[in-house]
N, C-alpha and C positions, 0 to 999 in steps of 0.2 A: 238390300241390293236392288229392289224394284223388280224382282222376278215375277213374271205373270204366273198366276196360280195353276193354269192349265199346261204350263211348260214342264216337261219332265226334266228333272235335274240330271238323271242318269237314264240312258236308254241303250241297251245292248241287244243286238239281234245276231244270233249265230256266231258269237265270238269264240275264237279258239286261240290257244297259245301253246307252242311247242318249244322245247329246249334241245340242244344238240348234246349227245353223250356218246362217245366212242364212234363218231361219224354216223350215228343214228339219231333220228328225230323222235323225241319222246313227248307225246302229248301230255300237258299238265291239266288244262281245262279245254273243253270242247263244246261247241254248239250251245253256248250260254245265251239265254234270253232273260234279261233282267231289267227292271225299271224301278225308279224311285222318284216320287214327286216332292214338291216343296214341303218342307217341314216333317217329312217322314223320318222315322228312326228304324234302323235295321241292324241286326246282329248277323255276322257271317261266322258260322260254326263248322266244325268238322275235325277229323283226326289230324295229327301232325303230318305234314307232307302231302296233304290232300289238295293244296292249291289255293288256300285261303289268302295267303300273302300275295300270291300271283294275281289273284282277282283284285285285291286292294290296290296293288301297284298299277294295274291296268286302269282302274277307275281313276286313280290319282295322277295319271299321265307320267308315271315314273317308268313305265314299260308300255309296250305297244303290242296289240294283237296281230297274229299272223293271218287271221281270217275273220270275216264278219264285219258288222258295222257298230260303231260306238258313237253316240251323240251325247255330248256334255253341254248342258244348257241349250239344247237344241242345235248345237253346232257339230258337224261331222269332223271328228278328230283326225281320221285318216287322211283328210284332204288338206291338213294344215302343215305349214313349215315349222321348224323348231322354235323360231322366235315367237310365232303366233301361239304355239303350245305353251311356251314359258309364260307369256302374258296371260293366257287363260288360266293357267295354274296359279299364278300370283294373285289374280283378281278374285278368283272364285273358290279356291280350295285352301283349307287349313288342315294341318297334320298334327296329331298328338301320338307320341310313341311311348312304348314301355320304358325305354331308357332315357326319356326326356329330351335328348338331343339339344340341350342348351349349350351355347358357346361359352366355354370356361373363362375366356379372357374378357368377356363383356359382363357388365353389371346386369342385374335383373331387369331394370327398366330399359336398358339398351337392347337386351335380348327380345323383349316384348315389342319394342319399337321397330325392330329390324324389318319385318314384312312391309311396314309402311314406308320405310326408307327405300326398299326395293321398288316400291311403286312410284318413287319420285316425290313423295311428300316431304316437305322441308323438316329440318331437325326439330324446331320448336313445336310444330303441330304434332309431329310424330311422338315426341316425348310427352306432350300433354295428353294425347289419346292413350298412350301406353300407361300413364299414371292412372287415368280414369279406369282402364281395364284392370289394373292391379288392385284398385280399390274394390272393384266388383268381385274379385276372387279372394279378397282378404289378405293381400300381400303388399299393400301400399307402404307399410312400415319397413319393408325389406327392399324397397326399390333400388337402393344403392349398394345392396349386398352383392357378393359374388356367388355364383352357383355352388361352389364348393362348400360354402358356409350354410347351405340349406339342407333340411331333411328331405327324404324322398317325397313325402306328401307336399311339402312346400315347392319342390322342383316341379311336381306335376301341376300344381296350381299355376305356376309361372308358364309352363308349357301350354296350358289351356288358354291363359290370357294371350299368349303370343298367337295361338291358332285363331282366336276369335277377334283380335283387335281390329282387323280390317273388315269385319262383318262379312265373311265369306258366305257363299250359298251352300257350301258343302264342307263338312268336317269328317275327316277320315282318321280313325284311331285304331292302333294295333296293340292289343292287350294293355289298355291304358292303366289298369290297376294291377297288372301281373306282378310287379315288384314291391307292392305295398301290403302292409298288414291289413287285416279285415276291417278294422274300425276306420282306418285312414282311407281304404278303398271305397267304403260306403259313402264317406263324406265327399270324396272326389267325384263319384258317380252322381250323387245328388246335385253337386255344383254344376257338373257338365250338363245334366239334363235340364236343370233350371235355366241356364243360359241358352240352351238349345231352344227351349220354349219361348223365351223372351225374344230371341232374334229370329225365330221361325226358320232356323237353319236345318238342312238335311244332315242327318248323322248316321255314319256307318261305323260299326264297331266289330273288329275281329276279336273273338274271345273264345277261350276254353271254358269259361265260367258260366254254368247254366243259370245262375241267379242274375248275372249281368245280362245274359241273352233275354231272359224273361222280362226285363225292364223295357225292351225295345218293342215298337209296334209290330215289327215283322222279324222273322228269322229265316235265313236261307242256309242250307247245308251244302258244303262242297265235299263230294266223295266220288271216287271213281272217275274224276274228271268232269263230273256233272254238277250243276247248281240247281237245287230244288227247294221250293218253298216248304217250310215246316209249319204244320198246324200247331199253334201255341196251346199249351196246357192251361186250363183254368186254375187259378190259385186255390 
């Protein structure tokens, strides 16, 4: 994507988010200072309900902070209109979820081509790039299959292809191997990290799995509304 090496992909300063419950504001995360550079990998860990998914949603522009400053690709998010935010998200962010989120009525190749079509790229070019990405993840032979005909591991390969087809600067994943068996999960992680290195994309993974977290360059723990760096254990 031609991102300058000294530009932080993610830069949060004093970020906080509250939710309303019974007319009271409940802080979920507060005073978050967090940065990630080009090509970094980071695991977000912590107990259930700690705010991991909230943090991921803020990073991915699916939700917005109540306080603090968030710069994505050096651009201040809080100053943007909704159409500008949508354009930033489409151009620079790819998502991979535990439940795959493939569109059932679209074939594999059309699912993968969808982000390119949203960018206004014509059908032929979108389909060609989608097929190339499917080849990279080992799914070209299932290009015209429907999602319902795929195994869990195959669906996640397609989801990875869809997230990476537009060569985004940032990939956000929420428990990407949570619904897969151990052997399939290992293969999916190996694939994801391999492509991450090839494209030098910044990768953020929300996970409960200690082994997955250990594969990332950095780990941050969300607990008590705070986000803190974790010192990695040596293998």
